[in-house]
Each structure stands twice: as structure tokens, then as C-alpha cells.
KOLLOGU-811950 format. One record per residue: residue in three letters; x negated, y negated, z of N, C-alpha, C in turn; chain. Coordinates in Angstrom, 1 decimal. Example, Ala and Ser with C-alpha at 12.3 -4.5 7.8 and 13.67 -1.06 7.14 Angstrom:
BEGIN
NODE/res/nc1/nc2/nc3/cac1/cac2/cac3/cc1/cc2/cc3/chain
NODE/ala/-13.2/5.7/7.8/-12.3/4.5/7.8/-13.2/3.3/7.8/A
NODE/ser/-12.8/2.2/7.1/-13.7/1.1/7.1/-12.9/0.0/7.9/A
//
This chain:
BEGIN
NODE/res/nc1/nc2/nc3/cac1/cac2/cac3/cc1/cc2/cc3/chain
NODE/met/-111.5/70.0/36.6/-111.9/68.7/36.2/-113.3/68.4/36.8/A
NODE/ser/-114.2/68.0/36.0/-115.6/67.8/36.5/-115.7/66.4/37.1/A
NODE/lys/-116.6/66.4/38.1/-116.8/65.1/38.9/-118.1/64.6/38.5/A
NODE/ser/-118.2/63.2/38.4/-119.5/62.6/38.0/-120.3/62.3/39.3/A
NODE/val/-121.6/62.5/39.2/-122.4/62.2/40.4/-122.7/60.7/40.4/A
NODE/ile/-122.4/60.1/41.5/-122.5/58.6/41.6/-123.8/58.3/42.3/A
NODE/val/-124.7/57.4/41.7/-125.9/56.9/42.3/-126.0/55.4/42.2/A
NODE/gly/-126.0/54.8/43.3/-126.1/53.3/43.3/-125.0/52.6/42.5/A
NODE/gly/-123.7/53.2/42.6/-122.6/52.6/41.9/-122.5/53.0/40.5/A
NODE/met/-123.4/53.8/40.0/-123.3/54.3/38.6/-123.3/55.8/38.5/A
NODE/asn/-122.7/56.3/37.5/-122.8/57.8/37.4/-124.3/58.1/37.0/A
NODE/leu/-124.6/59.4/37.1/-126.0/59.9/37.0/-126.5/59.6/35.6/A
NODE/ala/-125.7/59.8/34.6/-126.2/59.6/33.2/-126.6/58.1/33.0/A
NODE/glu/-125.8/57.2/33.5/-126.1/55.8/33.4/-127.4/55.4/34.2/A
NODE/tyr/-127.5/56.0/35.4/-128.6/55.7/36.3/-130.0/56.1/35.7/A
NODE/ile/-130.0/57.3/35.0/-131.3/57.8/34.5/-131.5/57.3/33.0/A
NODE/ser/-130.6/56.4/32.5/-130.8/55.9/31.2/-132.0/55.1/31.1/A
NODE/val/-132.8/55.2/30.0/-134.0/54.4/29.9/-133.7/52.9/29.7/A
NODE/asn/-132.4/52.6/29.5/-132.0/51.2/29.4/-131.8/50.6/30.8/A
NODE/asn/-131.8/51.5/31.8/-131.6/51.0/33.2/-133.0/50.7/33.8/A
NODE/pro/-133.3/49.4/34.1/-134.6/49.0/34.6/-135.0/49.7/35.9/A
NODE/tyr/-134.0/50.0/36.7/-134.2/50.7/38.0/-134.8/52.1/37.8/A
NODE/phe/-134.3/52.8/36.8/-134.9/54.1/36.5/-136.3/54.0/36.1/A
NODE/ile/-136.6/53.0/35.3/-138.0/52.8/34.8/-138.9/52.5/36.0/A
NODE/leu/-138.3/51.7/37.0/-139.1/51.4/38.2/-139.4/52.6/39.0/A
NODE/val/-138.5/53.5/39.1/-138.7/54.8/39.8/-139.8/55.6/39.1/A
NODE/ile/-139.8/55.7/37.8/-140.8/56.4/37.1/-142.2/55.8/37.3/A
NODE/phe/-142.2/54.4/37.2/-143.4/53.7/37.5/-144.0/54.0/38.9/A
NODE/ala/-143.1/54.0/39.9/-143.6/54.2/41.3/-144.1/55.6/41.4/A
NODE/ile/-143.4/56.6/40.8/-143.9/58.0/40.9/-145.2/58.1/40.2/A
NODE/ser/-145.4/57.5/39.0/-146.7/57.6/38.3/-147.8/57.0/39.1/A
NODE/ile/-147.6/55.9/39.7/-148.7/55.3/40.5/-149.0/56.1/41.8/A
NODE/thr/-147.9/56.7/42.4/-148.1/57.5/43.6/-148.9/58.8/43.2/A
NODE/tyr/-148.6/59.4/42.0/-149.3/60.6/41.6/-150.8/60.3/41.3/A
NODE/val/-151.1/59.2/40.6/-152.5/58.8/40.3/-153.3/58.6/41.6/A
NODE/ile/-152.7/57.9/42.6/-153.3/57.6/43.8/-153.6/58.9/44.6/A
NODE/ala/-152.6/59.8/44.6/-152.7/61.1/45.3/-153.8/61.9/44.7/A
NODE/val/-153.9/62.0/43.4/-155.0/62.8/42.7/-156.4/62.2/43.0/A
NODE/ile/-156.5/60.9/43.0/-157.8/60.2/43.3/-158.2/60.5/44.7/A
NODE/gln/-157.3/60.4/45.6/-157.6/60.7/47.1/-158.0/62.1/47.3/A
NODE/phe/-157.3/63.1/46.6/-157.6/64.5/46.8/-159.0/64.8/46.3/A
NODE/leu/-159.3/64.3/45.1/-160.6/64.6/44.5/-161.7/63.9/45.4/A
NODE/gly/-161.5/62.7/45.9/-162.4/62.1/46.7/-162.6/62.8/48.0/A
NODE/arg/-161.5/63.3/48.6/-161.6/64.0/49.9/-162.4/65.3/49.7/A
NODE/ser/-162.1/66.1/48.6/-162.8/67.3/48.4/-164.3/67.1/48.2/A
NODE/lys/-164.7/66.0/47.6/-166.1/65.7/47.4/-166.7/65.3/48.7/A
NODE/val/-166.0/64.6/49.5/-166.6/64.2/50.8/-166.8/65.4/51.7/A
NODE/ile/-165.8/66.3/51.7/-165.9/67.5/52.6/-167.1/68.3/52.1/A
NODE/asn/-167.3/68.5/50.8/-168.4/69.3/50.4/-169.7/68.7/50.7/A
NODE/glu/-169.8/67.3/50.6/-171.0/66.6/50.9/-171.3/66.7/52.4/A
NODE/lys/-170.3/66.7/53.3/-170.5/66.8/54.7/-171.0/68.2/55.0/A
NODE/arg/-170.5/69.2/54.4/-171.0/70.6/54.6/-172.4/70.8/54.2/A
NODE/arg/-172.8/70.2/53.1/-174.1/70.3/52.6/-175.1/69.6/53.5/A
NODE/thr/-174.7/68.4/53.9/-175.6/67.6/54.8/-175.7/68.4/56.2/A
NODE/ser/-174.6/69.0/56.7/-174.7/69.7/57.9/-175.6/70.9/57.8/A
NODE/phe/-175.6/71.6/56.6/-176.5/72.7/56.4/-178.0/72.2/56.4/A
NODE/phe/-178.2/71.1/55.7/-179.6/70.6/55.6/-180.2/70.3/57.0/A
NODE/val/-179.3/69.5/57.8/-179.8/69.1/59.1/-180.0/70.3/60.0/A
NODE/ser/-179.1/71.3/60.0/-179.2/72.4/60.9/-180.4/73.3/60.4/A
NODE/leu/-180.6/73.4/59.1/-181.7/74.2/58.7/-183.1/73.6/59.1/A
NODE/thr/-183.1/72.2/59.0/-184.4/71.5/59.3/-184.7/71.8/60.8/A
NODE/lys/-183.6/71.6/61.7/-183.8/71.8/63.1/-184.3/73.2/63.4/A
NODE/gly/-183.6/74.2/62.7/-183.9/75.6/63.0/-185.3/76.0/62.6/A
NODE/leu/-185.8/75.4/61.4/-187.1/75.7/60.9/-188.2/75.1/61.8/A
NODE/ile/-187.9/73.9/62.4/-188.9/73.2/63.2/-189.0/73.9/64.6/A
NODE/asn/-187.8/74.2/65.2/-187.8/74.8/66.6/-188.0/76.3/66.6/A
NODE/gly/-188.0/76.9/65.4/-188.3/78.4/65.3/-187.1/79.3/65.4/A
NODE/thr/-185.9/78.7/65.5/-184.7/79.6/65.6/-184.3/80.1/64.2/A
NODE/val/-184.8/79.5/63.1/-184.6/80.0/61.8/-186.0/80.5/61.3/A
NODE/gly/-186.2/81.8/61.2/-187.5/82.2/60.7/-187.4/83.3/59.6/A
NODE/ala/-186.2/83.7/59.3/-186.1/84.7/58.2/-184.9/84.4/57.3/A
NODE/leu/-184.9/85.0/56.1/-183.9/84.7/55.2/-182.5/85.1/55.7/A
NODE/glu/-182.4/86.1/56.5/-181.1/86.5/57.1/-180.6/85.4/58.0/A
NODE/asp/-181.5/84.7/58.7/-181.0/83.5/59.5/-180.4/82.4/58.6/A
NODE/val/-181.1/82.2/57.5/-180.6/81.2/56.6/-179.2/81.6/56.0/A
NODE/thr/-179.1/82.8/55.6/-177.8/83.3/55.1/-176.7/83.2/56.1/A
NODE/asn/-177.0/83.5/57.4/-176.0/83.4/58.4/-175.5/81.9/58.6/A
NODE/leu/-176.5/81.1/58.6/-176.2/79.6/58.7/-175.4/79.2/57.5/A
NODE/tyr/-175.8/79.6/56.3/-175.0/79.2/55.1/-173.6/79.7/55.1/A
NODE/arg/-173.4/81.0/55.5/-172.1/81.6/55.5/-171.2/81.0/56.7/A
NODE/gly/-171.9/80.5/57.7/-171.1/79.8/58.7/-170.5/78.5/58.3/A
NODE/ile/-171.1/77.9/57.3/-170.6/76.6/56.8/-169.7/76.8/55.6/A
NODE/arg/-170.2/77.7/54.7/-169.4/78.0/53.5/-168.9/79.4/53.5/A
NODE/lys/-167.6/79.6/53.6/-167.1/81.0/53.7/-166.8/81.6/52.3/A
NODE/ile/-167.9/82.2/51.8/-167.8/82.8/50.5/-167.9/84.3/50.6/A
NODE/gly/-166.9/85.1/50.1/-166.9/86.5/50.3/-167.8/87.3/49.4/A
NODE/asp/-167.7/86.9/48.1/-168.4/87.7/47.0/-169.9/87.5/47.2/A
NODE/glu/-170.6/88.7/47.3/-172.0/88.7/47.6/-172.9/87.9/46.6/A
NODE/glu/-172.7/88.2/45.3/-173.5/87.6/44.4/-173.3/86.1/44.2/A
NODE/asp/-172.0/85.7/44.3/-171.7/84.3/44.2/-172.3/83.6/45.5/A
NODE/phe/-172.2/84.3/46.6/-172.8/83.8/47.8/-174.3/83.5/47.6/A
NODE/arg/-175.0/84.5/47.0/-176.4/84.3/46.8/-176.8/83.2/45.8/A
NODE/tyr/-175.9/83.0/44.8/-176.1/82.0/43.9/-176.0/80.6/44.6/A
NODE/gly/-174.9/80.5/45.4/-174.7/79.2/46.1/-175.8/78.9/47.1/A
NODE/leu/-176.3/79.9/47.7/-177.4/79.7/48.7/-178.7/79.2/48.0/A
NODE/asn/-179.0/79.8/46.8/-180.2/79.4/46.1/-180.0/77.9/45.6/A
NODE/ser/-178.8/77.6/45.2/-178.6/76.2/44.8/-178.8/75.2/45.9/A
NODE/trp/-178.2/75.5/47.1/-178.4/74.6/48.2/-179.8/74.6/48.7/A
NODE/leu/-180.5/75.7/48.6/-181.9/75.7/49.1/-182.8/74.8/48.2/A
NODE/arg/-182.5/74.8/46.9/-183.3/74.0/46.0/-182.9/72.5/46.2/A
NODE/gln/-181.7/72.2/46.5/-181.3/70.9/46.8/-181.9/70.4/48.2/A
NODE/tyr/-182.1/71.4/49.0/-182.8/71.1/50.3/-184.2/70.6/50.1/A
NODE/leu/-184.9/71.1/49.1/-186.3/70.7/48.9/-186.3/69.2/48.5/A
NODE/val/-185.3/68.8/47.7/-185.2/67.4/47.4/-184.8/66.6/48.6/A
NODE/tyr/-183.9/67.1/49.4/-183.5/66.4/50.7/-184.8/66.2/51.6/A
NODE/leu/-185.7/67.1/51.6/-186.9/66.9/52.5/-187.7/65.7/52.0/A
NODE/leu/-187.8/65.5/50.7/-188.6/64.4/50.2/-188.0/63.1/50.6/A
NODE/glu/-186.7/63.1/50.7/-186.0/61.8/51.0/-185.7/61.6/52.5/A
NODE/ser/-186.0/62.6/53.3/-185.6/62.5/54.7/-186.8/61.9/55.5/A
NODE/asp/-186.5/61.6/56.8/-187.5/61.0/57.6/-188.3/62.0/58.4/A
NODE/val/-188.3/63.3/58.0/-189.0/64.3/58.7/-190.5/64.0/58.5/A
NODE/asn/-191.3/64.2/59.5/-192.8/63.9/59.4/-193.4/64.8/58.4/A
NODE/ala/-194.5/64.4/57.9/-195.2/65.2/56.7/-195.5/66.6/57.1/A
NODE/thr/-196.0/66.8/58.4/-196.4/68.2/58.8/-195.2/69.1/58.8/A
NODE/asn/-194.1/68.7/59.4/-192.9/69.5/59.5/-192.3/69.7/58.1/A
NODE/ala/-192.3/68.6/57.3/-191.7/68.7/56.0/-192.4/69.7/55.1/A
NODE/asn/-193.7/69.7/55.2/-194.5/70.6/54.4/-194.3/72.0/54.9/A
NODE/arg/-194.2/72.2/56.2/-193.9/73.6/56.7/-192.5/74.1/56.3/A
NODE/cys/-191.5/73.2/56.3/-190.2/73.6/55.9/-190.1/73.9/54.4/A
NODE/lys/-190.9/73.1/53.6/-190.9/73.3/52.2/-191.5/74.6/51.8/A
NODE/asn/-192.6/75.0/52.4/-193.2/76.3/52.1/-192.3/77.5/52.6/A
NODE/thr/-191.7/77.3/53.7/-190.8/78.4/54.2/-189.6/78.6/53.3/A
NODE/val/-189.0/77.5/52.9/-187.8/77.5/52.1/-188.1/78.1/50.7/A
NODE/ser/-189.3/77.7/50.2/-189.7/78.2/48.9/-189.9/79.7/48.9/A
NODE/gln/-190.3/80.3/50.0/-190.4/81.7/50.2/-189.0/82.3/50.3/A
NODE/phe/-188.1/81.7/51.0/-186.8/82.2/51.1/-186.1/82.3/49.7/A
NODE/ile/-186.4/81.3/48.8/-185.8/81.3/47.5/-186.4/82.5/46.7/A
NODE/lys/-187.7/82.7/46.8/-188.3/83.8/46.1/-187.7/85.1/46.6/A
NODE/gln/-187.6/85.3/47.9/-187.0/86.5/48.5/-185.6/86.8/48.0/A
NODE/asn/-184.8/85.7/48.0/-183.4/85.8/47.6/-183.3/86.2/46.1/A
NODE/glu/-184.2/85.6/45.3/-184.2/85.9/43.8/-184.7/87.3/43.6/A
NODE/ala/-185.6/87.8/44.4/-186.1/89.2/44.2/-185.1/90.2/44.6/A
NODE/ser/-184.3/89.9/45.7/-183.2/90.8/46.1/-182.0/90.8/45.1/A
NODE/phe/-181.8/89.6/44.6/-180.6/89.4/43.7/-181.1/88.7/42.4/A
NODE/pro/-181.8/89.4/41.5/-182.3/88.7/40.3/-181.2/88.1/39.5/A
NODE/tyr/-181.6/87.0/38.9/-180.7/86.2/38.0/-179.4/85.8/38.6/A
NODE/ser/-179.5/85.6/39.9/-178.3/85.2/40.7/-177.8/83.8/40.3/A
NODE/asp/-178.7/83.0/39.6/-178.3/81.6/39.2/-177.5/81.7/37.9/A
NODE/leu/-177.4/82.8/37.3/-176.7/82.9/36.0/-175.3/83.3/36.1/A
NODE/pro/-174.4/83.1/35.1/-173.0/83.6/35.2/-173.0/85.1/35.1/A
NODE/asp/-171.9/85.7/35.5/-171.8/87.2/35.7/-172.2/87.9/34.4/A
NODE/asn/-171.7/87.5/33.3/-172.0/88.2/32.0/-173.4/88.3/31.7/A
NODE/glu/-174.1/87.1/31.7/-175.5/87.0/31.3/-176.3/87.7/32.4/A
NODE/arg/-175.9/87.6/33.7/-176.7/88.3/34.7/-176.7/89.8/34.5/A
NODE/asn/-175.5/90.4/34.2/-175.4/91.8/34.0/-176.2/92.3/32.8/A
NODE/ile/-176.2/91.5/31.7/-177.0/91.8/30.5/-178.4/91.9/30.8/A
NODE/leu/-178.9/90.9/31.5/-180.4/90.9/31.9/-180.8/92.0/32.8/A
NODE/lys/-179.9/92.4/33.7/-180.1/93.5/34.6/-180.2/94.8/33.7/A
NODE/asp/-179.4/94.9/32.7/-179.4/96.1/31.9/-180.7/96.1/31.1/A
NODE/ile/-181.1/94.9/30.6/-182.4/94.9/29.8/-183.6/95.3/30.7/A
NODE/asp/-183.6/94.9/32.0/-184.7/95.3/32.9/-184.7/96.8/33.0/A
NODE/glu/-183.5/97.4/33.2/-183.4/98.8/33.4/-183.9/99.6/32.1/A
NODE/tyr/-183.5/99.1/30.9/-183.9/99.8/29.7/-185.4/99.6/29.4/A
NODE/leu/-185.9/98.5/29.8/-187.4/98.3/29.6/-188.1/99.2/30.6/A
NODE/ala/-187.6/99.3/31.8/-188.3/100.2/32.8/-188.3/101.6/32.3/A
NODE/ser/-187.2/102.1/31.6/-187.1/103.4/31.1/-187.7/103.6/29.7/A
NODE/asn/-188.3/102.5/29.2/-188.9/102.5/27.9/-187.9/102.7/26.7/A
NODE/asn/-186.6/102.3/27.0/-185.6/102.4/26.0/-185.5/101.1/25.2/A
NODE/lys/-186.4/100.9/24.2/-186.5/99.7/23.5/-185.3/99.4/22.6/A
NODE/asp/-184.8/100.4/22.0/-183.6/100.2/21.1/-182.4/99.6/21.9/A
NODE/ala/-182.1/100.2/23.1/-181.0/99.7/23.9/-181.3/98.3/24.4/A
NODE/ala/-182.6/98.0/24.7/-183.0/96.7/25.2/-182.7/95.7/24.1/A
NODE/lys/-183.1/96.0/22.8/-182.8/95.1/21.7/-181.4/94.9/21.5/A
NODE/arg/-180.5/95.9/21.6/-179.1/95.7/21.5/-178.6/94.7/22.5/A
NODE/lys/-179.1/94.9/23.8/-178.7/93.9/24.8/-179.2/92.5/24.6/A
NODE/leu/-180.4/92.4/24.0/-180.9/91.1/23.6/-179.9/90.4/22.6/A
NODE/asn/-179.5/91.2/21.6/-178.5/90.6/20.6/-177.2/90.2/21.3/A
NODE/glu/-176.8/91.0/22.3/-175.6/90.7/23.0/-175.8/89.4/23.9/A
NODE/leu/-177.0/89.3/24.4/-177.3/88.1/25.2/-177.3/86.9/24.3/A
NODE/ser/-177.8/87.0/23.1/-177.9/85.9/22.1/-176.5/85.4/21.8/A
NODE/gly/-175.6/86.4/21.6/-174.2/86.1/21.3/-173.5/85.4/22.4/A
NODE/ser/-173.8/85.8/23.6/-173.2/85.2/24.8/-173.6/83.8/25.0/A
NODE/ile/-174.9/83.6/24.8/-175.5/82.2/24.9/-174.8/81.3/23.8/A
NODE/gln/-174.6/81.8/22.6/-174.0/81.0/21.6/-172.6/80.6/22.0/A
NODE/val/-171.8/81.6/22.5/-170.5/81.3/23.0/-170.5/80.2/24.1/A
NODE/arg/-171.4/80.3/25.0/-171.5/79.3/26.1/-171.8/78.0/25.5/A
NODE/tyr/-172.7/77.9/24.5/-173.1/76.7/23.9/-171.9/76.0/23.2/A
NODE/glu/-171.1/76.8/22.5/-169.9/76.3/21.8/-168.9/75.8/22.8/A
NODE/glu/-168.7/76.5/23.9/-167.8/76.1/25.0/-168.2/74.8/25.6/A
NODE/leu/-169.5/74.7/25.8/-170.1/73.4/26.4/-169.9/72.2/25.5/A
NODE/asn/-170.1/72.4/24.2/-169.9/71.3/23.2/-168.4/70.9/23.2/A
NODE/arg/-167.5/71.9/23.2/-166.1/71.7/23.2/-165.6/70.9/24.4/A
NODE/ser/-166.2/71.4/25.5/-165.8/70.7/26.8/-166.3/69.3/26.9/A
NODE/gln/-167.5/69.1/26.4/-168.1/67.7/26.3/-167.2/66.8/25.5/A
NODE/lys/-166.8/67.3/24.3/-166.0/66.5/23.4/-164.6/66.1/24.1/A
NODE/gln/-164.0/67.1/24.8/-162.8/66.9/25.5/-162.9/65.9/26.6/A
NODE/asn/-164.0/66.0/27.4/-164.3/65.1/28.5/-164.6/63.7/28.0/A
NODE/arg/-165.1/63.6/26.8/-165.5/62.3/26.3/-164.2/61.4/26.1/A
NODE/trp/-163.1/62.1/25.8/-161.9/61.3/25.5/-160.9/61.4/26.7/A
NODE/ser/-161.0/62.3/27.6/-160.0/62.5/28.6/-160.0/61.3/29.6/A
NODE/met/-161.2/60.8/30.0/-161.2/59.6/30.9/-160.7/58.3/30.2/A
NODE/pro/-161.1/58.0/29.0/-160.5/56.8/28.4/-159.0/56.9/28.2/A
NODE/leu/-158.5/58.1/27.8/-157.1/58.2/27.6/-156.3/58.1/28.9/A
NODE/thr/-156.9/58.6/30.0/-156.3/58.5/31.3/-156.2/57.0/31.7/A
NODE/ile/-157.3/56.3/31.5/-157.3/54.9/31.8/-156.3/54.1/31.0/A
NODE/ile/-156.3/54.4/29.7/-155.3/53.7/28.8/-153.9/54.0/29.3/A
NODE/gly/-153.6/55.3/29.6/-152.3/55.6/30.1/-151.9/54.9/31.3/A
NODE/leu/-152.9/54.8/32.3/-152.6/54.1/33.5/-152.3/52.6/33.3/A
NODE/leu/-153.1/52.0/32.4/-152.9/50.6/32.1/-151.6/50.3/31.4/A
NODE/leu/-151.2/51.2/30.5/-149.9/51.1/29.9/-148.7/51.3/30.9/A
NODE/thr/-148.9/52.2/31.8/-147.9/52.4/32.9/-147.8/51.1/33.7/A
NODE/leu/-148.9/50.5/34.1/-148.9/49.3/34.9/-148.3/48.2/34.1/A
NODE/phe/-148.6/48.1/32.8/-148.1/47.0/32.0/-146.5/47.1/31.9/A
NODE/phe/-146.1/48.3/31.5/-144.6/48.4/31.3/-143.9/48.3/32.7/A
NODE/gly/-144.5/48.8/33.7/-143.9/48.7/35.0/-143.8/47.2/35.4/A
NODE/ala/-144.8/46.4/35.2/-144.7/45.0/35.5/-143.7/44.3/34.6/A
NODE/leu/-143.7/44.7/33.4/-142.7/44.1/32.4/-141.3/44.4/32.9/A
NODE/thr/-141.1/45.6/33.3/-139.7/46.0/33.8/-139.3/45.2/35.0/A
NODE/ile/-140.3/45.0/36.0/-140.0/44.3/37.1/-139.6/42.8/36.8/A
NODE/tyr/-140.4/42.3/35.8/-140.1/40.9/35.4/-138.7/40.8/34.7/A
NODE/leu/-138.4/41.7/33.8/-137.1/41.7/33.2/-136.0/41.9/34.1/A
NODE/ala/-136.2/42.8/35.1/-135.1/43.1/36.1/-134.8/41.8/37.0/A
NODE/ser/-135.8/41.0/37.2/-135.7/39.8/38.0/-135.0/38.7/37.3/A
NODE/lys/-134.9/38.8/36.0/-134.3/37.7/35.2/-132.8/37.9/35.1/A
NODE/pro/-132.0/36.8/35.4/-130.5/36.9/35.3/-130.1/37.0/33.8/A
NODE/val/-129.1/37.9/33.6/-128.6/38.1/32.2/-127.5/37.0/31.9/A
NODE/lys/-127.7/36.2/30.9/-126.8/35.2/30.6/-126.0/35.6/29.3/A
NODE/val/-124.7/35.6/29.5/-123.8/36.0/28.4/-123.0/34.7/27.9/A
NODE/ser/-123.2/34.3/26.7/-122.4/33.1/26.2/-121.4/33.6/25.2/A
NODE/phe/-120.3/32.9/25.2/-119.2/33.2/24.3/-118.9/32.0/23.4/A
NODE/asp/-118.6/32.3/22.2/-118.2/31.3/21.2/-116.7/31.3/21.1/A
NODE/val/-116.1/30.2/21.7/-114.7/30.2/21.9/-114.0/30.2/20.5/A
NODE/ala/-114.6/29.5/19.5/-114.0/29.5/18.2/-113.9/30.9/17.6/A
NODE/gln/-115.0/31.6/17.7/-115.0/33.0/17.2/-114.0/33.9/17.9/A
NODE/ile/-113.8/33.7/19.2/-112.8/34.5/19.9/-111.4/34.2/19.4/A
NODE/glu/-111.1/32.9/19.2/-109.8/32.5/18.7/-109.5/33.1/17.3/A
NODE/gln/-110.6/33.1/16.5/-110.4/33.7/15.1/-110.2/35.2/15.2/A
NODE/leu/-110.9/35.8/16.2/-110.7/37.3/16.4/-109.2/37.6/16.8/A
NODE/lys/-108.7/36.7/17.7/-107.3/36.9/18.2/-106.3/36.8/17.0/A
NODE/ser/-106.5/35.7/16.2/-105.6/35.5/15.1/-105.7/36.7/14.1/A
NODE/ala/-106.9/37.2/13.9/-107.0/38.4/13.0/-106.3/39.6/13.5/A
NODE/leu/-106.3/39.8/14.9/-105.7/40.9/15.5/-104.1/40.7/15.4/A
NODE/lys/-103.6/39.5/15.5/-102.2/39.3/15.4/-101.7/39.6/14.0/A
NODE/asp/-102.5/39.2/13.0/-102.1/39.4/11.6/-102.1/40.9/11.3/A
NODE/ile/-103.0/41.7/11.9/-103.0/43.1/11.7/-101.7/43.7/12.3/A
NODE/lys/-101.3/43.2/13.5/-100.1/43.7/14.1/-98.9/43.4/13.2/A
//
């Protein structure tokens, strides 16, 4: 003989029924908690990344001014100390990206003009050295590898192979372009739909709370009840 699971004086099937306002309240609470948790997580990740980048900029500025940072290797060690990235080429791509952002940071910082100009020239050289050691590091893996192949074919005067790689690069760029357009179209609707969903959740949650707080009034028509009793007696 099966036993029913009792929750709050009701069996489980009754408790999770959509007609039960308490069940809807639970779903409402879970939805709100989830949205808040996601927002906090995204905000926290952004804050952590921003703090790391600012720490890198400040440390790099101090090192360039006091002379403790004088070579590209010093910059890479500083960068790797803040961002633990194992893959070499991804690491080089991230470094170049932060070094370019650092040039913007210098313009907005309170570093005096002489030091700022010295830091700018040194960092510009670091970017050139990094790009020379790892060409096309700012590009995705596929496009980077194609361009490296093209350089090798041109160096060996293999023009036919270089042309084939150019066609391959053209196809890859086309695919990237289509993916970008598709992503932009999806992102265009994702945020409005998320907001609408949240507003609907809030509305129905508030409506449920309101209805749950209202007493249920049941009225009986005595005359109709008597007629029903008479009809039942006649059937018997």
C-alpha cells in the first residue's frame, strides 16, 4: 500500500498543484532568488576583472618609473602574476590587449607628462616586440594559423598555396561575420525578453500574494439545497 507524502497538511500532489497559491509563491521566490544570484555573480566577475586590470596598470606604471620593469619579460611576469593563463598564445593575446588599454589609462591618469611619455614609448615597444614574437596573436586561432601559413608560403614563393589559403581566410571571415550578425540579432531580443519575463514573474507573484491574503467566502442557497434534497429522495 503506497503512502502519500504530506507537506503542510496536504499530500504532495495537492501541494504542488498550480491551483495552490503557496506553490506559486515558492516558484516566485525561487525565480527572484535566481535572478538576484545571476546579477550578483556577473557583477562580481566584472569587479574582480576590473581590479586585476587596475592592479596591473598601477604596478606597471611604478615599475616603468622606478626601473624595475625594463624588458618585455618583466611585463609578462607581472601579467602572469595577476592573470594565471596557461596557454602561451592566448596569454600573448591577453597581454597585448591589456597593454593597449594601458596606453589609454596613461592618458586618463595623473602621471606627470614626462613619466607618462616615457611609459607610453616603452609600452609601445613592448607591444611591437610581442607582436613580432607572436604574429597575429590578436586574432582567433583559425585565422591566426591561416595567416601564418600564408607568410610561410610567400617566403617560399609558393603563390598557388598562398592563394588557396587566402580563399580559406575569406571563407573563415565570412563565417565569423555571419556568426556575429546572428549573435547580434539574438542579443537584441534576449535582454527585452528577460526583462518582460521578470516583470511577469513579479506581477503574477504579487497577484498570488494578494489573492492568498483574501478570505474565501462560500455562500449557500438554502432553497436550492432543499430542492436538491427532495430530488434525491424522489430518486431513492
